DOLUMDO-782747 format. One line per 4 residues: number of its first residue (from 1); their letters; for each residue x, y, z of C-alpha. Coordinates in Angstrom, 2 decimals. Layout:
<pts>
NUM> A> X:Y:Z; ...
</pts>
This chain:
<pts>
1> MGGS> -81.13:14.58:-25.89; -84.53:13.19:-26.56; -86.20:16.09:-27.27; -85.34:17.81:-23.34
5> VVRG> -83.37:20.59:-22.48; -82.34:19.73:-19.01; -83.12:22.34:-16.52; -84.06:23.00:-12.45
9> LLST> -83.82:19.06:-11.72; -83.33:19.57:-8.15; -86.90:20.46:-6.99; -88.04:22.33:-3.37
13> RHSS> -89.39:19.12:-1.78; -85.97:18.92:0.62; -86.98:19.88:4.46; -87.05:23.74:4.74
17> SLVC> -84.18:23.43:7.38; -81.87:22.68:4.87; -82.08:25.74:2.74; -77.57:26.26:2.68
21> LTAH> -77.15:25.51:-1.50; -73.65:26.06:-1.79; -73.05:24.19:-5.06; -74.22:22.00:-8.12
25> SFLP> -73.39:20.76:-11.48; -74.33:18.36:-13.93; -71.68:15.60:-14.55; -71.96:12.78:-17.11
29> SSSS> -71.30:9.09:-15.97; -70.19:6.49:-18.04; -73.14:3.72:-16.95; -76.94:3.40:-17.62
33> WPGS> -79.63:2.46:-15.13; -80.92:-1.05:-15.31; -84.09:-0.90:-17.38; -82.76:2.52:-19.37
37> AGAG> -83.52:3.95:-22.76; -80.54:1.38:-23.90; -78.91:2.87:-26.92; -78.04:5.99:-27.40
41> AVTF> -79.33:6.88:-23.78; -77.22:9.45:-21.77; -76.77:9.46:-17.99; -75.55:11.90:-15.72
45> VRRA> -75.80:13.33:-12.10; -75.83:16.68:-10.40; -74.76:16.88:-6.32; -75.84:19.60:-4.21
49> RFGC> -75.06:20.49:-0.53; -78.21:21.55:1.72; -76.52:22.58:4.81; -75.23:19.23:5.94
53> IRVR> -76.93:17.20:3.69; -75.21:16.18:-0.11; -77.76:14.97:-2.58; -77.08:13.67:-5.50
57> EHAE> -79.90:13.73:-8.40; -79.37:11.61:-11.39; -81.14:12.06:-15.06; -81.16:9.95:-17.94
61> LGLG> -81.53:10.91:-21.41; -82.24:8.70:-24.27; -83.31:9.20:-28.37; -87.32:9.66:-27.78
65> SGLR> -87.65:8.77:-24.21; -87.46:11.99:-22.33; -86.04:12.20:-18.98; -85.50:10.11:-16.19
69> LGRS> -84.71:11.42:-13.23; -83.62:9.99:-9.60; -82.31:11.42:-6.36; -80.11:9.71:-3.20
73> LLGV> -77.67:11.18:-0.63; -74.47:11.16:-1.21; -73.62:11.55:2.50; -73.43:14.22:5.45
77> RALS> -70.95:16.38:7.13; -69.75:15.53:10.48; -71.53:17.53:12.65; -70.16:19.54:15.57
81> GGRR> -70.31:18.16:18.88; -73.43:18.35:21.45; -76.01:18.00:18.26; -78.32:15.18:18.49
85> GGGA> -80.31:13.75:16.56; -78.32:14.99:13.13; -75.91:12.36:12.51; -74.92:10.05:9.76
89> DALG> -76.51:7.48:11.75; -79.71:9.19:12.22; -80.31:9.49:8.68; -79.28:5.70:7.42
93> VGVS> -76.34:6.69:5.74; -72.05:6.88:5.99; -70.26:10.25:5.90; -68.95:10.70:2.25
97> KMSR> -65.43:11.38:1.40; -66.44:12.38:-2.10; -65.22:15.77:-3.09; -68.25:17.58:-4.74
101> RDPV> -66.17:18.35:-7.53; -65.63:15.14:-8.10; -67.57:13.25:-11.14; -69.44:10.25:-10.14
105> VCSP> -70.93:7.44:-11.90; -74.73:6.78:-11.69; -75.92:4.03:-8.98; -78.33:1.51:-10.21
109> SASS> -80.77:2.35:-7.71; -82.12:5.76:-6.50; -82.56:4.83:-3.09; -79.85:5.83:-0.27
113> SAAE> -77.43:3.52:0.97; -74.27:3.02:2.95; -73.11:1.72:-0.46; -73.44:4.48:-2.21
117> ASSS> -72.41:7.08:0.35; -69.22:4.90:0.73; -68.05:5.16:-2.78; -65.02:4.19:-3.63
121> SENV> -62.58:5.61:-6.16; -63.90:3.14:-9.21; -66.55:5.69:-9.22; -64.63:8.38:-9.72
125> QAMP> -64.55:9.82:-13.64; -61.67:12.03:-14.66; -62.95:15.15:-16.42; -61.62:14.94:-19.94
129> KVFR> -58.68:17.26:-20.83; -59.35:20.57:-22.58; -57.94:21.06:-26.20; -55.21:23.53:-26.16
133> PVVS> -53.17:23.90:-29.62; -49.23:23.86:-29.34; -47.46:26.64:-29.91; -44.15:26.46:-30.87
137> FCQS> -43.13:29.49:-31.98; -43.30:33.53:-30.57; -45.78:35.70:-32.92; -43.95:38.53:-31.83
141> CGGT> -40.19:37.40:-32.56; -40.26:34.67:-33.77; -38.43:32.72:-31.02; -39.01:29.61:-29.51
145> MEQR> -41.71:28.86:-27.34; -41.36:27.36:-23.68; -44.59:25.82:-21.41; -44.22:27.51:-18.04
149> IPEG> -46.53:29.23:-15.54; -45.70:33.19:-15.24; -45.19:34.31:-12.48; -48.43:35.76:-10.53
153> EHEM> -50.27:33.34:-12.92; -51.67:29.98:-12.40; -52.25:28.64:-15.29; -49.54:26.79:-17.84
157> RAVC> -48.70:29.67:-20.75; -46.78:29.65:-23.60; -43.94:31.54:-23.09; -41.42:32.93:-25.54
161> SKCG> -37.77:32.15:-24.40; -36.31:35.06:-26.23; -38.55:37.98:-25.37; -40.82:37.01:-22.61
165> SIHY> -43.90:37.55:-24.59; -47.17:35.15:-23.22; -48.91:33.57:-26.04; -52.43:33.35:-24.14
169> QNPK> -54.94:30.81:-25.85; -59.04:32.08:-25.25; -61.81:30.65:-26.67; -63.33:31.14:-30.05
173> MVVG> -66.53:33.08:-30.47; -68.79:31.63:-33.34; -71.83:33.64:-34.08; -75.21:32.64:-35.88
177> CLVE> -78.83:33.45:-36.87; -81.84:31.30:-36.43; -83.80:32.88:-38.92; -87.43:32.54:-38.36
181> HENK> -90.30:32.91:-41.37; -93.52:31.76:-41.35; -93.33:28.88:-38.69; -89.87:27.81:-39.89
185> VLLC> -86.78:28.17:-39.82; -83.71:28.46:-42.31; -81.04:25.92:-42.42; -78.03:25.33:-45.14
189> RRSI> -76.65:21.65:-45.89; -72.57:22.20:-45.54; -70.31:22.32:-48.37; -67.25:21.94:-46.52
193> EPSY> -65.57:19.69:-43.42; -66.22:19.13:-40.57; -69.40:17.74:-41.10; -69.72:18.09:-45.01
197> GLWT> -73.19:17.11:-46.08; -75.23:17.92:-43.05; -77.86:20.45:-41.95; -76.95:23.52:-39.43
201> LPAG> -78.13:27.22:-38.95; -75.94:29.52:-40.87; -72.76:30.39:-38.06; -69.12:30.77:-38.17
205> YMEL> -66.44:32.20:-36.30; -66.54:36.37:-35.12; -63.98:38.45:-37.10; -61.96:41.62:-35.65
209> GESA> -63.91:44.97:-35.91; -67.80:43.04:-35.48; -69.84:42.92:-32.96; -71.41:39.52:-32.37
213> AEGA> -74.69:40.56:-34.22; -73.15:41.87:-37.21; -70.98:38.59:-37.67; -74.08:36.44:-37.18
217> ARET> -75.57:38.61:-39.99; -72.70:38.28:-42.20; -72.23:34.62:-41.87; -76.07:34.28:-42.62
221> LEEA> -75.33:36.31:-45.71; -72.31:34.36:-46.98; -74.02:31.12:-46.08; -77.20:31.31:-47.57
225> QADV> -77.24:34.60:-49.16; -79.47:35.86:-47.15; -79.88:39.36:-46.01; -81.33:39.29:-42.17
229> EVVG> -82.19:41.49:-39.77; -81.12:40.50:-36.00; -84.22:40.77:-33.33; -82.67:39.74:-29.96
233> HFAH> -80.41:37.13:-28.72; -81.31:33.57:-28.54; -78.78:31.58:-26.92; -75.24:31.24:-25.62
237> LDIP> -73.84:27.55:-25.67; -70.43:27.27:-24.27; -68.21:23.86:-25.22; -65.28:23.93:-22.83
241> LIGQ> -63.37:21.09:-24.30; -62.87:22.47:-27.42; -62.61:26.03:-26.51; -65.42:27.03:-28.32
245> SYII> -68.59:29.54:-27.18; -71.54:29.82:-29.82; -73.77:32.65:-29.51; -77.19:32.66:-31.68
249> FRAR> -79.27:35.17:-32.71; -82.80:35.18:-33.61; -83.36:37.02:-37.00; -85.79:37.74:-39.92
253> FKQP> -85.05:38.50:-43.51; -85.38:41.73:-44.96; -87.73:42.09:-47.83; -88.01:40.98:-50.03
257> VNFS> -87.44:36.94:-48.84; -84.65:35.40:-50.73; -81.81:33.03:-49.72; -79.66:30.45:-51.91
261> PGPE> -76.57:28.59:-51.05; -73.36:30.60:-50.64; -69.68:28.88:-51.33; -69.86:26.87:-47.89
265> SLEC> -73.25:25.19:-48.40; -74.49:22.91:-50.60; -78.24:23.96:-50.33; -80.10:25.94:-47.82
269> ALFS> -83.97:25.04:-47.28; -86.91:26.63:-44.93; -88.09:23.69:-42.58; -90.86:23.60:-40.26
273> LDEI> -90.25:22.45:-37.01; -91.78:18.99:-36.85; -89.37:18.50:-40.29; -85.86:19.56:-39.09
277> PFDS> -83.59:16.66:-39.57; -82.34:15.80:-35.97; -80.53:12.85:-37.76; -78.47:14.90:-40.05
281> IAFS> -77.45:18.12:-37.58; -73.73:19.15:-38.02; -73.29:20.15:-34.48; -74.25:19.49:-30.92
285> SITV> -74.62:23.23:-30.56; -77.38:23.47:-33.30; -79.12:20.56:-32.13; -79.11:21.80:-28.75
289> ALKM> -80.05:25.57:-29.69; -82.84:24.19:-31.92; -84.50:21.93:-29.58; -84.13:25.03:-27.14
293> FIED> -86.44:26.81:-29.92; -88.67:24.12:-30.40; -89.37:24.01:-26.57; -89.93:27.65:-26.72
297> VNAG> -92.56:27.50:-29.24; -94.33:24.97:-27.85; -94.26:26.58:-24.57; -95.74:30.03:-26.11
301> QIRS> -92.52:32.14:-25.00; -89.18:32.59:-26.88; -86.42:33.07:-23.81; -82.86:33.61:-23.61
305> HHGV> -80.77:30.73:-23.01; -77.52:29.67:-21.45; -75.76:26.57:-21.48; -72.50:24.16:-21.21
309> IVKR> -72.33:21.56:-23.71; -69.83:18.93:-22.00; -68.71:16.70:-25.02; -67.97:13.11:-24.47
313> PGAS> -64.17:12.75:-25.46; -63.61:11.28:-28.67; -67.28:12.06:-30.18; -67.32:13.64:-33.57
317> PSDP> -69.32:16.75:-33.97; -72.66:15.47:-35.17; -73.01:12.37:-32.91; -75.98:12.87:-31.25
321> TGYV> -75.51:11.04:-27.91; -72.01:12.73:-27.89; -72.86:15.27:-25.10; -75.00:16.52:-22.37
325> VRDH> -76.35:20.18:-21.29; -75.37:21.36:-17.79; -76.24:24.69:-15.90; -78.84:25.77:-18.24
329> LSV> -80.39:28.80:-17.48; -83.27:30.97:-19.29; -84.88:33.94:-18.77
</pts>
């Protein structure tokens, strides 16, 4: 992500009369701008509605290149009869027929134009399908499962053809610790797949019967043989494409400071922030969390974060260009 975490791109420079913000989101794009960061660059756009005007902001992230921004008008909703001076022609753009929920490909130009407003279906990129494990047999009675929408619901579910039990599939919770010590953070090098040999924060799936903070401390003990105290929430990162939510806590060592590789780690080490091996990080969620932390440290204020990681279909867990971050919130 070029060391940048996307936040608050939509500025307040729009006309004060256009204050009716109804929706916005960031969406990945398959193309880059001319003169962009080149290999490794990721381009995405966000659209918003201000009153009757729809605005597109686009940004490009490249490794080491920072963030590039642009803004253009997508189109204007038809105004009611009798109003003058506020129609599409007055703004020099046509009426856009694009749904604000549909992803769009970033235009080479940031200027408003009729061509942008009248984008065709070629510029619409389908959202990737969410991974759903196949459920063949009922956990209650062993009967065969069928895919259908149960009465009163709207999602396709696995329903037992024998006893009628519905098998709900929900996101997995992954919990972990960002352990701080003397301006360094604790990382573990994985001894298991996926991402064998790459570095990560100590983290893993939450178990039944424990809280998220308890699970994070347990995972740290298992992977780094480190007894830690959780001191606060740091980041909640959702990855809808693979059905996972990461909750990362800030933590510190209990005295005395001691750590060593657990069964799932080849080695453990404390890294200063400028020594973190970002070219060898196991998972995009860990990369995002570490970069958020570095940004907070440099700003002199550690905040609590939430964001959504949009994975590129087919990208490996450790691909540094295989994702973008949207809907980033921090307090």
